[in-house]
C-alpha positions in Angstrom: -0.3 0.0 0.3 2.8 2.5 0.5 4.5 1.8 -2.6 1.6 2.4 -4.1 1.0 5.9 -2.4 4.5 6.7 -3.3 3.6 6.1 -6.9 0.3 8.2 -6.7 2.2 10.9 -5.4 4.9 11.3 -7.5 2.5 10.6 -10.4 0.4 13.2 -8.9 2.7 16.0 -9.8 1.9 15.7 -13.5 1.1 18.8 -15.2 1.0 20.5 -11.4 4.6 21.7 -10.3 8.1 22.8 -11.0 11.4 20.8 -10.9 13.7 21.6 -7.8 16.2 23.9 -9.7 14.7 27.0 -11.1 13.7 30.4 -9.3 11.2 32.6 -10.0 13.0 35.6 -11.6 13.0 36.2 -15.3 9.6 35.2 -15.7 7.8 34.4 -12.6 6.5 31.0 -14.2 7.1 28.8 -11.7 4.5 25.8 -12.0 0.9 24.7 -12.1 0.4 27.1 -9.1 1.2 30.3 -10.5 3.3 32.7 -7.9 3.4 29.5 -5.5 7.5 29.1 -6.1 8.3 32.4 -4.7 6.5 31.8 -1.2 7.6 28.3 -1.2 10.9 27.4 -2.6 12.7 30.9 -2.2 11.4 33.4 0.4 13.5 34.9 2.9 12.6 34.9 6.7 10.9 31.7 6.7 12.3 28.6 8.5 15.3 26.9 7.3 13.6 23.1 7.7 10.8 21.4 8.7 12.4 18.4 10.2 15.8 17.0 11.2 15.1 12.9 11.3 18.0 10.4 11.9 17.3 7.1 10.1 19.2 3.9 11.4 19.5 0.7 10.1 17.5 -1.9 12.4 17.6 -5.7 12.1 14.4 -7.7 11.0 13.7 -11.2 12.1 14.8 -11.9 8.3 18.5 -10.9 9.4 18.0 -7.9 6.6 18.1 -4.4 7.7 15.1 -2.0 7.5 16.0 1.8 7.4 13.5 3.3 10.0 13.4 7.1 11.7 15.0 6.8 15.4 15.2 10.6 15.9 12.8 13.6 15.0 13.5 17.2 15.3 11.1 18.8 16.1 8.0 16.7 17.4 4.8 18.1 16.0 2.1 18.4 18.4 -1.4 19.9 18.0 -2.0 18.9 14.4 -5.2 18.8 12.5 -6.0 15.8 11.2 -5.6 16.3 7.6 -2.0 17.6 8.8 -1.1 14.6 11.1 -1.8 12.3 8.2 0.2 14.2 5.7 3.0 14.2 8.2 2.5 10.2 8.7 2.8 10.1 5.1 6.4 12.4 5.1 7.8 10.5 7.7 7.0 7.2 6.2 8.1 7.9 3.1 11.8 9.2 4.3 13.9 6.1 5.2 13.1 4.6 1.5 14.8 7.7 0.2 17.7 7.9 2.9 18.4 4.4 2.0 17.2 3.6 -1.3 19.9 0.8 -2.2 17.5 -1.6 -0.7 18.1 -3.9 2.6 21.2 -5.5 2.0 23.6 -4.0 4.4 26.1 -5.5 6.9 27.9 -3.6 9.9 31.2 -2.4 8.6 34.2 -0.4 10.3 35.0 2.4 7.4 32.6 4.3 5.6 32.9 7.2 3.5 30.5 10.1 4.1 28.2 11.3 1.5 25.7 13.9 0.8 22.8 13.5 -1.4 19.5 15.0 -1.9 15.8 13.7 -2.9 12.5 15.4 -3.5 9.3 14.4 -2.5 6.1 15.2 -4.5 2.8 15.7 -2.8 -0.7 14.8 -4.1 -1.3 19.0 -4.1 1.7 19.4 -6.5 4.1 21.0 -3.6 7.2 19.6 -3.0 9.8 19.0 0.0 13.6 18.6 -0.3 15.2 15.9 1.8 19.0 17.1 2.4 20.8 13.7 3.5 24.3 12.8 4.9 25.1 9.4 5.1 28.2 8.7 8.0 29.1 6.2 10.2 28.9 6.9 13.6 32.0 7.0 15.7 32.9 4.4 17.9 34.8 1.1 17.9 34.2 -2.4 15.7 31.5 -2.5 13.2 28.8 -0.6 13.1 25.8 0.4 10.8 25.8 3.9 8.6 23.0 6.1 9.7 21.6 9.1 7.8 21.0 12.7 9.3 18.0 14.3 6.4 17.0 17.5 6.8 13.5 18.4 5.4 13.0 21.7 3.6 10.8 23.6 1.1 14.0 25.6 0.4 16.0 24.8 -2.6 20.1 25.5 -1.5 21.9 22.4 -1.7 25.6 24.3 -0.9 23.8 26.1 2.4 22.5 22.7 3.4 25.6 20.8 2.8 27.4 23.1 5.1 24.7 22.8 7.3 25.2 19.1 7.4 29.2 19.5 8.1 28.3 21.1 11.2 25.7 18.0 12.3 28.3 15.6 11.3 31.2 17.2 13.6 28.6 17.2 16.2 27.7 13.4 15.8 31.0 12.5 16.3 31.2 14.2 20.0 27.5 13.5 21.0 23.6 13.6 19.8 23.0 15.4 22.6 25.1 18.5 21.1 23.1 18.4 17.5 19.8 19.5 19.3 20.9 23.0 20.4 22.5 23.8 17.0 19.5 22.9 14.9 17.4 24.6 17.6 19.4 27.7 16.8 18.8 27.2 13.3 15.3 26.7 13.6 15.1 30.1 15.2 17.2 32.0 12.7 15.3 33.3 9.4 16.4 32.2 6.0 18.8 34.6 4.4 17.8 36.6 1.2 19.9 36.0 -1.8 23.6 37.2 -1.5 23.1 37.7 2.6 24.5 35.7 5.5 23.1 34.7 8.9 25.2 33.9 11.6 24.1 30.9 14.2 25.8 30.8 17.2 26.3 27.1 18.8 28.1 25.8 22.0 30.6 22.9 21.6 32.2 21.1 25.0 35.7 21.8 24.9 35.6 24.3 21.9 33.0 26.7 23.5 31.0 29.1 21.5 31.1 29.1 18.0 29.9 31.4 15.2 28.6 29.8 12.3 27.8 31.8 9.2 26.0 30.5 6.4 25.7 32.7 3.5 22.9 32.6 0.7 24.4 32.6 -3.0 23.5 35.9 -4.7 21.9 34.3 -7.9 19.3 32.4 -5.7 18.0 30.3 -9.2 21.2 28.5 -9.3 21.6 27.7 -5.6 20.2 24.6 -5.8 22.5 23.6 -8.8 26.2 22.4 -9.6 26.8 22.4 -13.1 30.3 21.1 -12.7 29.2 17.8 -11.5 27.5 17.3 -15.2 30.4 18.7 -17.0 32.8 16.3 -15.3 30.8 13.6 -16.1 29.4 14.0 -19.6 30.7 15.6 -22.9 29.1 19.1 -23.8 27.5 17.1 -26.9 25.7 14.8 -24.9 24.8 17.2 -22.6 22.7 18.9 -25.2 21.4 15.3 -26.4 19.9 15.3 -22.7 18.5 18.7 -23.0 16.8 18.7 -26.5 15.0 15.2 -24.4 14.6 17.0 -21.7 13.0 20.4 -23.4 10.6 17.9 -25.5 9.4 16.9 -21.9 10.7 12.9 -22.9 11.6 9.9 -20.3 14.8 10.4 -19.0 16.7 8.1 -17.0 20.4 8.7 -15.3 22.5 6.1 -14.0 25.1 6.3 -11.3 26.2 4.2 -8.4 26.6 7.1 -6.1 23.5 8.8 -4.9 25.4 12.3 -4.4 26.3 12.0 -8.4 22.7 11.2 -9.2 21.2 14.2 -7.2 24.2 16.7 -8.5 23.4 15.5 -11.9 19.8 15.5 -12.5 19.3 19.1 -10.5 21.8 20.3 -13.0 19.9 18.9 -16.2 16.6 20.3 -14.8 18.3 23.7 -14.0 19.4 23.8 -17.7 15.6 24.5 -18.6 15.8 27.7 -16.5 13.6 30.0 -16.8 11.1 27.0 -17.7 10.8 24.1 -15.2 10.4 20.6 -15.3 6.6 19.6 -14.3 6.5 16.0 -14.6 7.9 13.0 -12.4 10.9 14.0 -10.8 12.8 11.5 -8.5 16.6 12.1 -8.4 17.4 8.9 -6.6 14.7 6.3 -6.9 14.4 3.9 -4.0 15.2 -0.1 -5.1 11.1 -0.8 -4.5 10.2 1.9 -7.0 11.6 1.1 -9.7 8.7 0.0 -11.9 8.5 4.0 -12.2 10.5 3.4 -15.3 7.5 1.6 -17.0 5.2 4.7 -16.5 4.1 6.0 -20.0 4.2 9.9 -19.2 7.2 11.9 -18.9 9.8 11.1 -16.2 13.2 12.5 -15.2 14.8 9.9 -12.8 18.0 8.9 -11.3 18.7 5.0 -10.4 21.7 3.1 -9.0 24.0 1.6 -12.0 23.4 -1.9 -9.7 19.9 -2.1 -11.0 20.7 -1.4 -14.5 20.0 -5.3 -16.0 16.5 -4.7 -14.2 15.9 -1.4 -15.7 16.8 -2.7 -19.0 14.3 -5.6 -18.6 11.4 -3.6 -18.0 8.6 -3.0 -20.5 9.2 0.9 -20.9 8.4 3.2 -23.6 11.1 5.1 -25.5 13.4 6.7 -23.2 16.9 8.3 -22.9 19.2 6.1 -20.5 22.2 8.1 -19.6 25.3 6.2 -18.0 27.2 8.9 -16.0 29.7 6.5 -14.8 31.2 6.0 -18.2 29.8 9.4 -19.6 28.0 7.8 -22.3 24.3 7.4 -23.7 22.8 3.6 -23.4 19.8 3.8 -25.0 18.4 6.7 -27.1 15.2 7.7 -29.2 17.3 8.4 -32.2 16.6 12.0 -33.1 18.5 13.8 -30.5 20.9 15.3 -32.7 18.3 17.1 -34.9 15.6 18.4 -32.0 17.8 21.7 -31.7 18.4 24.2 -34.5 21.8 23.5 -35.5 23.3 27.1 -35.5 21.9 27.7 -32.1 23.3 24.1 -31.1 26.8 24.8 -32.3 26.6 27.9 -30.5 25.8 26.3 -27.3 28.5 24.0 -28.1 31.0 26.6 -28.4 30.0 27.9 -25.4 30.0 24.6 -23.1 33.6 23.8 -24.9 35.0 27.3 -23.8 34.0 26.7 -20.4 35.5 23.2 -20.0 38.6 24.1 -22.1 39.1 27.3 -20.2 42.5 27.3 -18.2 40.9 30.0 -15.7 40.0 28.3 -12.6 36.4 29.1 -11.9 34.3 28.9 -8.8 31.2 26.8 -8.7 29.2 30.1 -8.9 31.3 31.3 -11.9 30.9 28.2 -13.7 27.0 27.9 -12.9 26.6 31.5 -14.2 28.3 31.0 -17.3 26.7 27.7 -18.3 23.4 28.8 -17.3 23.7 31.8 -19.7 24.4 29.8 -22.6 21.3 28.4 -22.2 19.1 30.9 -21.3 20.3 32.8 -24.6 18.8 29.6 -26.4 15.4 30.2 -24.7 15.7 34.1 -25.7 16.4 33.7 -29.3 13.8 30.8 -29.7 10.8 32.1 -27.5 12.0 35.7 -26.1 9.4 37.6 -28.2 6.4 35.8 -26.7 5.5 38.9 -24.5 4.6 40.9 -28.0 2.0 38.1 -28.7 0.0 38.2 -25.8 -3.3 40.0 -26.7 -4.8 42.1 -23.7 -8.8 42.5 -23.2 -10.0 45.6 -21.1 -10.6 43.4 -18.0 -6.9 42.7 -17.8 -6.9 39.2 -19.1 -4.6 37.9 -21.8 -4.5 35.4 -24.5 -1.3 34.3 -26.2 -1.6 34.1 -29.7 0.0 31.1 -30.6 -0.2 30.9 -34.4 1.4 34.8 -34.7 3.9 34.1 -32.5 4.9 31.0 -34.4 4.7 33.0 -37.8 6.7 35.9 -36.3 9.9 33.1 -36.2 11.8 33.9 -39.4 14.0 31.0 -39.7 12.2 27.7 -40.6 14.4 25.7 -38.7 14.0 27.7 -35.6 10.2 27.6 -36.2 10.0 23.9 -36.4 11.7 23.7 -33.0 9.3 26.1 -31.4 6.1 24.6 -33.0 6.9 21.4 -31.0 8.2 23.6 -28.0 4.8 25.4 -27.6 2.9 22.2 -26.9 5.0 21.2 -24.3 3.8 21.5 -20.5 6.4 23.9 -19.4 5.7 26.4 -22.1 2.0 26.1 -21.5 2.3 26.6 -17.8 4.8 29.6 -18.8 2.4 31.4 -21.0 -0.8 30.6 -18.4 1.6 33.0 -16.0 2.2 35.4 -18.4 -1.4 35.8 -19.5 -2.2 36.8 -15.9 0.6 39.7 -15.3 0.5 42.7 -17.8 4.0 43.0 -16.3 6.5 43.2 -19.6 8.5 39.6 -19.1 11.0 40.1 -22.0 13.5 42.4 -20.0 14.2 40.1 -17.2 15.6 37.7 -19.5 
């Protein structure tokens, strides 16, 4: 029943919400719920997080280990019936995504900590992000890894990675030291872009520490690490993936490391900015939900490489399957080379190759900005004239003139692409939002 609920939750997101790596800046077009992103994903001043949970592996009668929540902060009281049911569903889902590898675990003496994230989509289309640090508790002898998971509506991977660094440092001392730190964090407002919040935290034998958490200036890129994608895939393959995503096809990414899967999938979703992926989106698919790849609707999912044979045996529709370990495409529709207009495709290739070959050392933020700019310019060239093709009535409502919009494109190859793109869910949601706002959008691109 729980697995059915998970699938229902993910598939209920079809056409309703955004993927987790675009901001509401250039277009205010966010998702199926106009304007929601600005108040849910990136608003300054709200809580950093909803929960911190610890997920541990518990031995079952059949000798296998099952993930269970063993610690939760804060405990929620006085919830309404609907809220309580929703909270229970959320807490039931978390362990599966903290240990998506399955139940075949064994105690170990060494384990390299790893950081990854997952996205849970609710039936109303709203999304929560789980930021995870899987680590081995300090001690002697063989032990089982555990996961510290922070659940938040806020998309800012770098910021939460730093918070998890602090959690891990305190875990090596005592669980009791984590609580006051998280309490201090919870009492601090989420900073505006470019701003810093300082958390005071006392650690035995070290005294009071001041921890500074700075939010990136460019809010729409704060959940993104394009370098992770560039390190594993050639610019040519990245464009094939982008072409498939922009036409809302089925995309499957394979890697063994959870961090690689989550980073690369968030990066691919961010290439669509200022548009957003509005379909099933699961950066790390738990083993028990591998049947997701049989869905006939668009999806973007990450699967551990150990499940490759099982995935290939599934009766799936046409999909693009990407091996992030070897940097190659395992299965394709076959027309990926022809989707994007060749002139613009070559310009983007030149831009990506320049970033790849540049001997100057770029920071992560610089790489993000450079890569994002190349793809934003593609959309500006293709559909940047949309605002001049919205006809406004006297009552203030707008109607998009699709035919005139397409006819205004002089290049036949560009027009051919745009005629396909205007039929996508992401473009429809974008235009629905634009029709509600008389504020010119083009100047923000």
